[in-house]
C-alpha positions, 0 to 999 in steps of 0.5 A, a space after each residue: 500500500 505504500 505506493 498509494 500514499 501521497 500527502 494530501 496537502 501536496 496533492 491539493 497544492 499541485 492541483 491548485 497551482 497547475 490549474 492557475 498556471 494552465 488557465 493563464 496560458 490558455 486564456 488567449 485561445 479560450 477567451 472567445 468562449 470565456 465570460 467577462 470577469 467584470 461580474 461574478 456570481 455569489 449566490 443562486 436561488 433556483 425554482 423549478 417545476 418539471 412537468 412529467 404528466 400528460 406528455 407535457 415534458 416541459 419545465 418552468 424556472 426562475 433564478 435569482 442570481 446575486 452578483 458582484 461587480 468586479 469592474 466598471 461595465 454596463 453589460 452583464 454576460 452569462 450563459 443560457 442555452 435552449 431555454 426561453 427567457 421571459 424578457 419582460 420579467 428580467 430585472 437587475 436590482 441594486 441591493 444597496 438602494 433596492 432600485 431596479 436598473 434600466 435594461 436597454 437591451 437583451 441579446 443572445 450570441 448562439 455560438 458562445 451561449 452568451 446572454 447579455 443584459 445591456 444596462 443604461 448605466 454602469 455597475 459600481 465596482 464592489 456593489 452587489 446586485 440581484 438578477 431575476 430571470 423567469 424562463 421556460 424549457 423542454 425536458 430534453 431526451 438526449 440525457 444532457 442538461 435537464 432531461 426526462 427518463 423513464 422505466 417500465 414496471 413489471 406490469 408494463 406501466 411507463 414511469 417518468 422522471 426528470 434528472 440532470 447531467 450538467 458536466 461539463 457545460 450544460 447547467 446553462 440548459 437548465 438555468 441561466 448561469 455563469 457556467 464555468 468551473 472557476 465561477 463558484 457560488 452557493 445555491 439554494 434550490 426549490 423543486 415542485 413535484 406531484 404528490 406521488 414523486 419526491 425531489 432530490 438535490 445536493 442538500 437535504 430538504 428543509 421544508 415543504 409547502 403546498 399542495 398548491 391548488 392553483 398549480 395542479 396540486 404541486 408540492 414544493 420541496 425547499 432544499 438547504 443552502 449549500 455550505 460552500 460555493 460550488 461550480 455550476 456543473 456540480 449542481 443536480 436535481 432529480 424528480 422521481 418515484 424511486 425507492 431508497 435504501 439507506 445506510 447509516 441514516 446518512 447515505 442513501 441509494 435510490 432506484 426503481 422499487 423493483 431493483 431495490 435488492 440490486 442496490 444492496 452491494 453498493 449500499 454495503 460498500 459505499 460508506 466504507 469507501 467514503 470513510 476511507 477517503 475521510 480517514 486519508 484526507 483527515 477531512 470529513 465529508 462536507 455535506 449532511 448527506 450523500 445520495 446515490 441514484 441509479 438513473 435508467 437512461 444516463 449518458 456517462 457512467 456516473 457523475 460526481 455532483 456534491 451530495 448527489 451522485 448519479 449513475 447509469 443503472 448498470 454501474 450501481 446495481 448488482 444482481 446476486 447470483 447473476 452478475 459477475 465478480 468483475 461487475 462487482 469490482 467495476 461497481 465498487 471502482 465507479 463508486 470509489 472514483 466518484 467519491 474521490 471527486 468530492 475532494 479532488 475536483 469538487 473541493 479543489 477545482 481547476 479554473 478551466 477544463 484544459 487541466 481536466 486530467 487533474 480532476 480525473 487523473 487523481 480521482 482514477 488514482 484514488 479509486 484504486 487507493 480506496 478500493 485497496 483499503 476496503 476490498 483487501 482480498 481483491 489485490 486491486 493495486 496489482 491491476 493498476 498496471 494492466 488496467 491503466 498503464 498499458 491502456 494509457 500507453 496504447 491510447 498515447 501511441 496513436 495520432 489522435 492522442 493529445 497532451 494531458 494539458 490541452 487547449 480547449 475552448 468550445 463545449 465540443 472540445 471540452 467533451 472530447 478530452 474526457 478520454 483515456 489520456 485524461 483519466 488513465 495517463 493522469 492516474 499514472 502520473 499520480 501514481 508516479 508522484 505517489 511513489 516519489 513522494 510516499 510517506 513512510 
C-alpha cells in the first residue's frame, strides 16, 4: 500500500497551482468562449417545476442570481442555452438602494451561449446586485442538461422522471448561469413535484409547502443552502418515484422499487469507501448527506455532483447470483472514483477544463487507493498496471492522442478530452508522484 500514499496537502497544492498556471496560458485561445470577469456570481436561488404528466415534458424556472461587480461595465454576460427567457420579467436590482436598473437591451450570441443584459448605466465596482430571470424549457431526451427518463414496471406501466447531467457545460440548459468551473457560488434550490414523486438535490430538504391548488396540486420541496460555493456543473436535481435504501441514516441509494435488492452491494460498500477517503484526507465529508441514484437512461457512467451522485443503472446495481465478480469490482471502482471527486475536483477545482486530467487523473488514482483499503482480498493495486498503464500507453501511441494539458475552448472540445489520456495517463502520473513522494 505504500505506493498509494501521497500527502494530501501536496496533492491539493499541485492541483491548485497547475490549474492557475494552465488557465493563464490558455486564456488567449479560450477567451472567445470565456465570460467577462467584470461580474461574478455569489449566490443562486433556483425554482423549478418539471412537468412529467400528460406528455407535457416541459419545465418552468426562475433564478435569482446575486452578483458582484468586479469592474466598471454596463453589460452583464452569462450563459443560457435552449431555454426561453421571459424578457419582460428580467430585472437587475441594486441591493444597496433596492432600485431596479434600466435594461436597454437583451441579446443572445448562439455560438458562445452568451446572454447579455445591456444596462443604461454602469455597475459600481464592489456593489452587489440581484438578477431575476423567469424562463421556460423542454425536458430534453438526449440525457444532457435537464432531461426526462423513464422505466417500465413489471406490469408494463411507463414511469417518468426528470434528472440532470450538467458536466461539463450544460447547467446553462437548465438555468441561466455563469457556467464555468472557476465561477463558484452557493445555491439554494426549490423543486415542485406531484404528490406521488419526491425531489432530490445536493442538500437535504428543509421544508415543504403546498399542495398548491392553483398549480395542479404541486408540492414544493425547499432544499438547504449549500455550505460552500460550488461550480455550476456540480449542481443536480432529480424528480422521481424511486425507492431508497439507506445506510447509516446518512447515505442513501435510490432506484426503481423493483431493483431495490440490486442496490444492496453498493449500499454495503459505499460508506466504507467514503470513510476511507475521510480517514486519508483527515477531512470529513462536507455535506449532511450523500445520495446515490441509479438513473435508467444516463449518458456517462456516473457523475460526481456534491451530495448527489448519479449513475447509469448498470454501474450501481448488482444482481446476486447473476452478475459477475468483475461487475462487482467495476461497481465498487465507479463508486470509489466518484467519491474521490468530492475532494479532488469538487473541493479543489481547476479554473478551466484544459487541466481536466487533474480532476480525473487523481480521482482514477484514488479509486484504486480506496478500493485497496476496503476490498483487501481483491489485490486491486496489482491491476493498476494492466488496467491503466498499458491502456494509457496504447491510447498515447496513436495520432489522435493529445497532451494531458490541452487547449480547449468550445463545449465540443471540452467533451472530447474526457478520454483515456485524461483519466488513465493522469492516474499514472499520480501514481508516479505517489511513489516519489510516499510517506513512510
